[in-house]
C-alpha positions as CSV (number, residue, x, y, z in Angstrom):
1,M,-17.7,123.1,52.3
2,Y,-19.1,120.1,53.8
3,D,-20.7,118.3,57.0
4,I,-18.4,117.0,59.5
5,E,-20.0,115.0,62.5
6,C,-20.3,118.7,64.7
7,K,-23.7,120.3,64.6
8,G,-23.6,124.0,63.1
9,R,-20.2,123.5,61.5
10,L,-19.1,122.9,58.0
11,Q,-15.4,121.9,56.7
12,A,-13.1,122.7,53.7
13,D,-10.2,120.9,53.5
14,K,-7.1,123.1,52.7
15,D,-7.2,122.5,48.8
16,C,-11.0,123.9,48.3
17,N,-9.6,127.0,46.5
18,I,-6.8,128.5,44.9
19,I,-6.9,130.9,47.1
20,F,-6.9,128.7,50.8
21,K,-3.9,126.5,48.4
22,E,-2.1,129.9,48.4
23,L,-2.4,130.4,51.8
24,Y,-1.7,127.1,53.0
25,N,1.6,126.8,50.5
26,K,3.1,130.1,51.0
27,V,2.1,130.8,54.1
28,F,1.5,127.9,56.8
29,D,3.3,125.5,55.0
30,N,6.0,127.5,54.4
31,E,9.6,126.2,55.4
32,Y,10.7,129.8,56.7
33,V,7.4,130.2,58.9
34,K,7.1,126.8,60.5
35,C,11.1,127.5,61.3
36,A,10.1,130.9,62.9
37,I,7.3,129.6,64.9
38,A,9.6,126.8,66.0
39,D,12.0,128.6,67.0
40,K,9.6,131.2,68.6
41,F,8.8,127.9,70.8
42,A,12.5,126.9,71.4
43,L,11.7,123.8,69.2
44,E,14.0,121.6,67.3
45,E,11.8,119.6,65.2
46,E,10.7,119.1,61.3
47,Y,7.0,119.5,61.4
48,S,4.4,118.6,59.1
49,T,1.3,120.5,58.5
50,D,-2.1,120.2,57.9
51,M,-5.2,122.8,58.4
52,W,-8.9,123.3,57.4
53,L,-11.4,126.2,56.7
54,W,-14.2,125.8,59.6
55,Q,-17.1,127.8,59.3
56,D,-19.2,127.8,62.3
57,T,-23.2,128.9,63.0
58,E,-24.8,129.9,66.3
59,Q,-25.7,125.8,66.5
60,F,-22.1,125.0,66.9
61,R,-21.3,124.2,70.7
62,V,-18.7,123.4,72.7
63,N,-19.2,124.1,76.2
64,D,-15.7,122.0,77.3
65,V,-12.0,123.6,78.3
66,H,-9.5,121.4,76.3
67,I,-6.0,120.8,74.8
68,D,-5.9,119.6,71.2
69,H,-5.1,115.9,70.4
70,P,-1.7,114.3,71.2
71,G,-0.8,114.3,67.6
72,F,-1.3,118.2,67.2
73,D,2.3,119.6,68.3
74,I,1.4,123.4,67.3
75,T,-2.3,124.5,66.9
76,F,-3.0,127.2,64.7
77,G,-5.9,129.7,64.2
78,L,-7.1,132.1,61.4
79,Y,-9.9,134.3,61.8
80,L,-11.7,135.3,58.4
81,P,-14.6,137.4,59.3
82,H,-16.1,140.1,56.7
83,D,-16.2,143.0,59.6
84,K,-15.5,143.7,63.4
85,S,-19.5,142.2,64.4
86,L,-17.9,139.1,65.9
87,S,-14.8,140.3,67.6
88,R,-16.0,139.2,71.1
89,Y,-16.3,135.4,69.6
90,G,-12.7,134.7,69.4
91,T,-11.2,132.0,71.2
92,Q,-10.8,131.7,74.9
93,F,-7.9,130.8,76.9
94,W,-8.1,129.1,80.5
95,L,-6.2,128.1,83.9
96,P,-7.9,125.0,85.3
97,K,-8.8,125.1,89.3
98,E,-8.1,121.5,90.0
99,Q,-3.7,121.3,90.3
100,E,-3.0,118.8,87.7
101,P,-5.6,118.3,85.2
102,D,-5.8,114.9,83.2
103,L,-4.6,116.4,79.4
104,E,-6.4,113.6,77.4
105,K,-10.1,115.0,79.3
106,S,-12.1,118.0,78.6
107,L,-13.1,120.1,81.2
108,I,-16.1,122.2,82.2
109,R,-15.7,125.9,81.6
110,E,-16.9,126.5,85.7
111,N,-14.2,124.3,86.7
112,C,-11.6,126.8,85.3
113,T,-11.1,130.9,85.1
114,L,-10.8,133.1,81.9
115,I,-7.1,134.3,81.0
116,D,-7.8,135.2,78.0
117,Q,-9.6,135.8,74.6
118,L,-8.4,136.7,71.4
119,P,-10.9,139.5,69.2
120,F,-12.1,137.4,66.4
121,L,-10.9,139.7,63.6
122,A,-9.3,139.7,60.6
123,G,-6.0,138.3,60.2
124,T,-5.6,137.4,64.1
125,T,-3.6,134.2,64.0
126,Y,-2.3,132.1,67.3
127,F,0.3,129.4,67.6
128,M,-0.3,127.5,70.7
129,P,1.7,124.6,71.5
130,R,-0.2,121.3,73.6
131,T,1.3,121.6,76.9
132,S,0.2,121.4,80.4
133,Y,-0.6,125.1,79.9
134,S,-2.6,125.1,76.4
135,W,-6.3,125.1,78.1
136,H,-8.7,126.7,75.8
137,S,-12.1,126.2,73.9
138,S,-14.7,127.8,71.3
139,P,-16.9,130.7,73.1
140,I,-20.8,130.3,73.5
141,L,-22.3,131.3,69.9
142,D,-25.1,133.4,71.4
143,K,-26.8,135.2,68.5
144,E,-27.1,134.1,64.8
145,M,-23.7,134.5,62.7
146,I,-21.3,133.0,59.8
147,R,-18.0,132.4,61.7
148,N,-15.1,131.6,59.1
149,H,-11.7,130.5,60.4
150,V,-8.8,128.3,59.3
151,Y,-7.5,126.3,61.7
152,G,-4.7,123.6,61.6
153,Y,-1.8,121.9,63.8
154,Y,2.1,121.2,62.7
155,K,3.0,117.7,63.8
156,T,6.6,116.8,64.4
157,L,8.0,114.5,61.7
């Protein structure tokens, strides 16, 4: 793991170890998986894949609601906790209160309505296309913890 410019978060690249490399090659970058995901979202493009392993601590703070980078056509995440003690710390999904929010700017939680939150349980995975409906955030990490998860994206070639 190495430091990135984000307090409380460490990162490792997809080739950090053999298990992570296999997860990338045989699951997320697998041609059949990519086709199934694209088909699920009614997309007909070919995609490249990139992903990282992230480790967050309670010092990690993202108090914004956002849509991912314009280069991420489909974002995905895979939760890797050791037990169920972090189940309430999964990705949150939001509905902005304003009519037409700017997709390039983050929003404050207070200006949104929480729609749902995925439980941070081992193996829970999400795929999310970048649309005006994909507003999301990390929950506030309010206790001492180490939260491991895979984060990545597919980009249209």
